[in-house]
C-alpha positions in Angstrom: 20.4 19.2 1.4 17.2 18.1 3.4 16.5 14.7 3.2 12.9 14.9 1.8 14.5 17.1 -0.9 17.3 14.1 -1.5 15.0 11.5 -2.0 11.7 13.8 -3.4 15.1 14.5 -6.3 15.9 11.0 -6.5 12.7 10.5 -7.3 11.9 12.8 -9.9 15.3 12.0 -11.2 16.1 8.9 -11.2 12.9 6.6 -11.4 10.2 8.7 -13.6 12.3 8.3 -16.2 11.9 5.0 -16.5 8.9 4.7 -15.6 8.0 3.3 -18.1 10.3 0.1 -18.3 8.8 -0.2 -14.7 5.4 -1.1 -15.7 6.4 -3.7 -18.0 7.7 -5.9 -15.4 9.3 -9.1 -16.8 13.8 -8.6 -16.7 14.1 -5.3 -18.2 12.4 -4.0 -14.9 14.4 -5.9 -13.4 17.6 -5.1 -14.3 16.7 -1.7 -14.1 15.5 -2.2 -10.4 18.6 -3.0 -9.3 19.9 -0.3 -10.9 17.4 2.1 -9.3 18.6 0.2 -5.5 22.4 0.5 -6.3 22.2 3.9 -6.6 20.1 4.6 -3.7 22.3 2.5 -1.8 25.3 4.5 -3.5 23.3 7.9 -2.2 22.8 7.3 1.3 18.7 6.5 0.5 18.6 2.7 0.9 15.8 1.6 3.2 15.2 4.8 5.7 12.3 3.7 7.7 13.2 -0.2 8.9 15.1 -0.3 11.1 19.2 0.1 11.8 20.4 -3.2 13.1 19.4 -4.7 10.0 20.4 -2.2 7.4 17.0 0.2 7.2 17.8 3.7 7.5 16.8 3.2 11.5 13.8 6.2 10.9 10.4 6.3 12.6 7.2 5.9 11.7 7.1 9.7 12.2 10.3 10.3 11.2 9.7 8.8 7.7 6.5 9.9 6.8 8.0 13.8 6.2 9.3 11.4 3.0 6.8 9.2 1.6 4.8 11.6 0.0 8.3 12.6 -2.4 9.3 8.7 -2.4 5.7 7.4 -3.2 4.5 10.4 -6.0 6.0 6.8 -8.4 4.4 3.7 -7.5 7.9 2.2 -7.8 9.2 4.9 -6.1 9.4 3.2 -2.5 10.8 -0.4 -3.8 13.5 1.1 -5.7 14.4 3.5 -2.6 13.8 0.0 -0.2 11.6 0.7 2.0 8.8 -1.5 -0.1 8.7 -4.3 2.9 8.3 -2.2 6.3 4.8 -3.4 6.7 6.7 -7.1 6.7 9.7 -6.7 8.6 7.0 -4.7 11.5 5.1 -7.5 11.2 8.0 -10.3 10.7 9.7 -8.8 13.5 7.2 -8.2 16.6 5.2 -10.9 16.1 8.2 -13.9 13.6 9.4 -16.9 15.5 13.0 -16.0 15.9 14.0 -19.2 13.7 11.5 -17.2 11.5 13.0 -13.3 11.8 17.0 -15.2 11.1 15.7 -17.0 7.9 14.1 -13.8 7.5 14.7 -10.3 8.4 18.2 -9.1 7.5 17.5 -10.6 3.7 14.3 -8.4 3.5 16.0 -5.5 4.0 19.0 -5.9 2.1 16.4 -6.6 -1.1 17.2 -9.7 -1.9 14.0 -11.1 -1.0 10.7 -10.0 -1.5 7.0 -10.8 0.4 3.4 -10.2 -0.4 -0.1 -10.5 1.8 -2.8 -12.0 0.6 -6.3 -12.1 2.5 -8.9 -11.8 0.1 -10.9 -14.5 -1.6 -12.6 -15.4 -4.5 -16.2 -15.1 -3.6 -16.2 -13.7 0.2 -16.4 -10.4 0.5 -13.1 -8.6 1.3 -14.5 -6.5 4.3 -16.0 -9.8 5.5 -13.0 -11.6 7.2 -14.9 -14.0 9.2 -16.2 -16.2 6.2 -12.7 -17.0 5.4 -12.1 -20.5 3.2 -8.5 -21.0 3.6 -7.9 -23.6 5.4 -4.5 -25.1 7.3 -4.7 -28.3 9.3 -1.6 -29.7 11.7 0.8 -32.2 10.0 1.9 -34.4 12.5 4.9 -33.7 12.0 4.2 -29.8 13.7 4.2 -28.2 10.5 1.4 -26.9 8.4 -1.2 -27.9 5.8 -2.4 -24.9 3.8 -4.8 -25.5 1.6 -7.2 -22.7 -0.9 -6.6 -19.6 -2.4 -6.4 -15.9 -2.6 -7.3 -13.2 -5.2 -6.0 -9.7 -5.5 -2.7 -10.5 -3.9 -0.2 -7.9 -5.1 3.1 -8.7 -6.4 2.3 -12.9 -6.0 4.4 -13.5 -9.5 8.0 -11.5 -7.3 7.4 -12.6 -4.1 9.6 -15.4 -2.3 7.2 -15.2 1.4 3.5 -14.8 0.6 1.3 -14.0 4.1 -1.7 -15.9 4.3 -5.1 -15.6 5.9 -6.2 -18.7 6.9 -8.5 -20.5 9.3 -6.8 -22.8 12.3 -10.0 -24.2 13.2 -13.6 -23.3 14.0 -16.1 -23.2 11.2 -17.0 -20.9 8.6 -18.0 -17.4 9.9 -16.0 -17.8 13.3 -14.9 -14.3 15.2 -12.3 -16.7 16.3 -10.2 -19.5 14.8 -7.9 -17.5 12.0 -4.6 -16.8 11.5 -1.7 -15.7 10.0 0.5 -18.9 8.2 4.4 -17.6 6.1 4.7 -19.3 3.7 7.4 -19.7 0.8 6.2 -19.6 -2.8 8.8 -22.7 -3.3 6.9 -24.7 -1.6 5.2 -27.7 -3.3 1.6 -27.4 -4.2 2.2 -22.8 -4.7 0.7 -21.0 -7.6 0.0 -18.5 -10.0 -3.3 -19.8 -11.5 -3.9 -15.8 -13.0 -3.2 -12.4 -13.1 -6.2 -10.0 -12.6 -5.5 -6.5 -14.1 -6.5 -3.7 -12.2 -8.2 -0.6 -14.4 -5.4 -1.8 -17.2 -2.7 -2.2 -14.7 -0.3 -5.0 -14.1 0.4 -6.4 -10.4 -2.0 -8.5 -8.4 -2.7 -11.9 -9.0 -4.9 -15.1 -7.6 -2.9 -17.2 -6.0 -4.2 -21.4 -5.0 -2.2 -23.5 -1.8 -2.9 -26.7 -3.0 -1.9 -28.4 0.6 1.1 -26.5 0.8 3.2 -27.4 3.7 5.5 -24.9 6.0 7.4 -25.6 9.1 5.1 -25.4 12.9 7.4 -22.0 13.1 5.7 -20.1 10.3 3.1 -19.2 12.4 2.5 -15.8 13.1 1.7 -15.0 16.8 -0.1 -16.9 18.7 -3.5 -19.3 17.1 -6.1 -17.4 16.4 -4.6 -14.5 16.5 -4.7 -13.0 12.5 -7.3 -10.5 13.4 -5.5 -8.9 15.7 -2.5 -8.4 14.2 -4.5 -7.6 10.9 -5.6 -4.8 12.2 -2.2 -3.6 13.2 -1.2 -4.3 9.6 -4.1 -1.9 8.1 -3.6 0.8 10.9 0.5 1.4 9.3 -0.3 0.4 5.0 -3.7 2.1 4.7 -1.8 5.2 6.4 1.1 4.9 4.3 -0.3 4.5 0.8 -2.6 8.2 1.8 0.8 9.5 2.0 2.2 8.1 -1.4 -1.0 8.9 -2.8 -1.1 12.4 -1.9 2.6 12.5 -3.5 0.9 11.0 -6.2 -1.8 14.0 -6.3 0.8 16.9 -5.8 2.7 15.9 -9.2 -0.4 15.7 -10.8 -1.1 18.7 -8.9 2.3 20.0 -10.5 1.8 18.8 -14.0 -2.0 20.4 -14.6 -0.3 24.2 -13.3 2.1 23.9 -15.9 0.0 22.8 -18.8 -2.0 25.8 -17.8 1.4 28.2 -17.5 2.7 26.9 -20.7 -0.1 26.2 -23.1 -3.3 28.5 -24.7 -4.7 28.4 -27.7 -6.6 31.8 -29.9 -8.0 33.0 -26.6 -5.7 33.1 -24.9 -3.4 31.1 -21.8 -5.0 28.0 -20.2 -4.0 30.0 -17.3 -6.2 32.5 -17.4 -9.1 30.7 -18.5 -11.4 31.1 -15.1 -12.6 27.2 -15.9 -9.4 26.3 -15.7 -8.3 28.4 -12.5 -11.5 26.4 -10.8 -9.8 22.9 -12.0 -6.4 23.9 -10.0 -8.4 25.7 -6.9 -10.6 22.8 -6.2 -7.4 20.5 -6.9 -5.4 22.8 -4.0 -8.3 22.8 -1.9 -8.5 19.0 -2.2 -5.1 18.5 -1.4 -5.0 21.3 1.2 -7.5 19.3 3.2 -6.9 15.7 2.6 -3.0 16.3 4.1 -3.8 17.7 7.7 -6.4 14.2 8.3 -3.0 12.0 6.9 -1.1 13.5 9.1 -3.5 13.7 12.2 -3.2 9.5 11.5 0.4 8.8 11.5 0.7 10.4 14.2 -1.9 8.3 15.5 -0.4 4.7 14.4 3.2 6.4 15.1 2.1 6.3 19.1 0.7 3.2 18.7 -2.7 4.4 19.9 -6.5 3.4 19.1 -6.5 5.5 15.0 -9.1 3.2 13.4 -11.4 6.8 12.8 -8.1 8.6 11.9 -6.9 6.2 9.5 -10.5 5.9 8.1 -11.1 9.1 7.4 -7.8 9.9 5.8 -8.0 6.3 3.7 -11.6 8.0 2.2 -10.8 11.3 1.6 -6.8 10.7 0.3 -8.7 7.9 -2.2 -11.5 10.8 -3.3 -8.8 13.4 -3.2 -5.9 11.3 -5.4 -8.5 10.6 -8.2 -10.7 14.0 -8.2 -7.0 15.8 -8.7 -5.8 13.7 -10.8 -9.5 14.4 -13.1 -8.5 18.3 -12.9 -5.2 17.6 -14.1 -6.4 15.2 -17.3 -8.9 18.0 -17.8 -6.7 20.6 -17.7 -4.2 19.1 -20.9 -6.9 17.4 -23.0 -6.5 15.1 -25.1 -2.8 14.5 -24.3 -4.1 13.9 -20.7 -5.5 10.7 -21.7 -2.0 9.3 -23.6 1.0 7.6 -22.9 3.1 10.5 -22.6 2.3 11.9 -19.0 1.6 9.8 -16.3 -2.1 10.9 -15.6 -3.8 8.1 -16.3 -2.4 5.5 -13.9 -2.7 8.2 -11.3 -6.1 8.3 -12.0 -6.4 4.2 -12.7 -4.8 4.2 -9.0 -6.9 6.6 -7.4 -10.0 5.1 -8.9 -8.8 1.5 -8.1 -7.6 3.5 -4.2 -11.7 3.7 -3.1 -11.9 0.0 -3.3 -9.0 -1.7 -2.7 -8.3 -1.2 1.4 -11.2 -1.4 2.1 -13.9 0.0 0.2 -15.9 3.3 1.0 -18.6 2.0 2.4 -16.2 -0.2 4.6 -14.9 2.9 6.2 -17.6 4.8 6.0 -20.1 3.1 7.7 -17.0 2.1 10.8 -16.1 5.0 10.9 -20.2 6.9 11.4 -20.7 3.8 14.1 -17.9 4.8 16.3 -18.9 7.6 16.3 -22.7 7.3 16.9 -22.0 4.6 19.9 -20.0 8.3 21.9 -23.6 9.8 21.5 -25.6 6.4 22.8 -27.0 6.0 26.5 -23.4 5.7 27.6 -21.8 8.2 25.9 -20.5 11.9 26.7 -20.6 12.6 22.1 -17.1 13.4 20.6 -15.1 16.6 20.0 -14.9 17.0 15.7 
């Protein structure tokens, strides 16, 4: 059986039935997740895109992209199959100092510890990192003291490490002086302030860092190098999420078509109703036209090339597409699509939130348009469409 089909079957048969428990969090969710991870290891599906020398499957990003849709059909798929820390493993392997790599990388790949990423702050637009108010100051022993607040930090309550963007030099608004630091959540002064449900869904948190002291080697890269590292992380992360949104949209599409084929009323089967057929067509069109955009972004990111335009296009298209396909599926299900018996409300919520999180549509639209238009200026030659 092809690897993609094995991954898809695992998610459909093992993860889907346990989503309600996993969504609830707490000890019950932790127990189920541990069982799923053991099953994934036993079937040779563990950590497929992570480095083989660290205990992963060693797949390249381009090869893993062929599986990511199937794995991401459930929000819990990447965690169950061990690929969730791909961004952090990549970042630590490239920019972590030797002591940090030795202390954390193998444990991350093994699923023994969890990480999260804290960039956005209360009262500061996430699109304007130059206004980052969190500060990290040198301690006399060479370490750092980190002070500030972050919010919409995914998974912070269960994380062992959080990568924090902080200002290490300069003043508010300066384009230079931002750095990334790895903060252990067990350190004195770190605390979770509150959970921030997103349209009713759990998993996002506000955190506080009240003079948290960390070792000198927990700086990632060089001082002032945060934006370059963050740019790499965002390109990879947004592309990954686009792939997973495609998987979730395909799931909604399959549910819609199954409903149309098996349900009906006094006017006959739903599948014979033209308005239902229109929903199917519109959803399929959205899926089929978005997938090539995402694949183009994957190819450029995998090759290490400038993918800002392609990632921006893919991110906006995939977020809109997921919301549209889930909405069509809900409409075909009727009231059943609004209740707890299908994953459609969660899929729709993910699509709607995706248009704001990871950079709002407006940010990507203006950034891509400006980049394209510059090529048509006096020094440009235009670009091919």
